[in-house]
C-alpha positions, 0 to 999 in steps of 0.5 A: 526492508529499506532504510532512510537517512534524514540529514540536516533535521532542525533541532526543534523538529527533532525535539517535537518528533521525540515529544510526539513519539512519547505521547504515542508511546513509541520510539522516535523511529516508530513515530517517523514510520507511522508519520510516513505511512499515514502520508503516503498510504492514507486510509481513504485511498483507492484500493485497486482490488476493492474497486474491481470487486465493487465494479464486478458486483455493480455489473452482477458478475459472479464466481461462475462468470470468472470460472467460465473465463478461466476455463477458456483462457489460454494456459500456455506459458508466455515466451520470454522476450528476446532483445 
C-alpha cells in the first residue's frame, strides 16, 4: 500500500484535522484516509461494471447471449508484442 507525506501543513489545519478525527472516533491518519477516499471516490460516481450491466438489461441481453458469444470467441492465447 502506498504512503503519502504531507509537508508544510499549517498548524491550524492539523489541529482541525485532529479535532475532526476525535469527533469521528478515528486517528488523524484514519481521518485523512477517509477524507481522501471521499474526495476521489464519491459514492455517486459511475461504476463501469454497473453501467455495463444496466445497459445490457436495457437491451434485453441475457446470460444465454453471453454464453453464445463465449462459445464462438477465439480462445487462442494472444502473442506478446515484440519491439
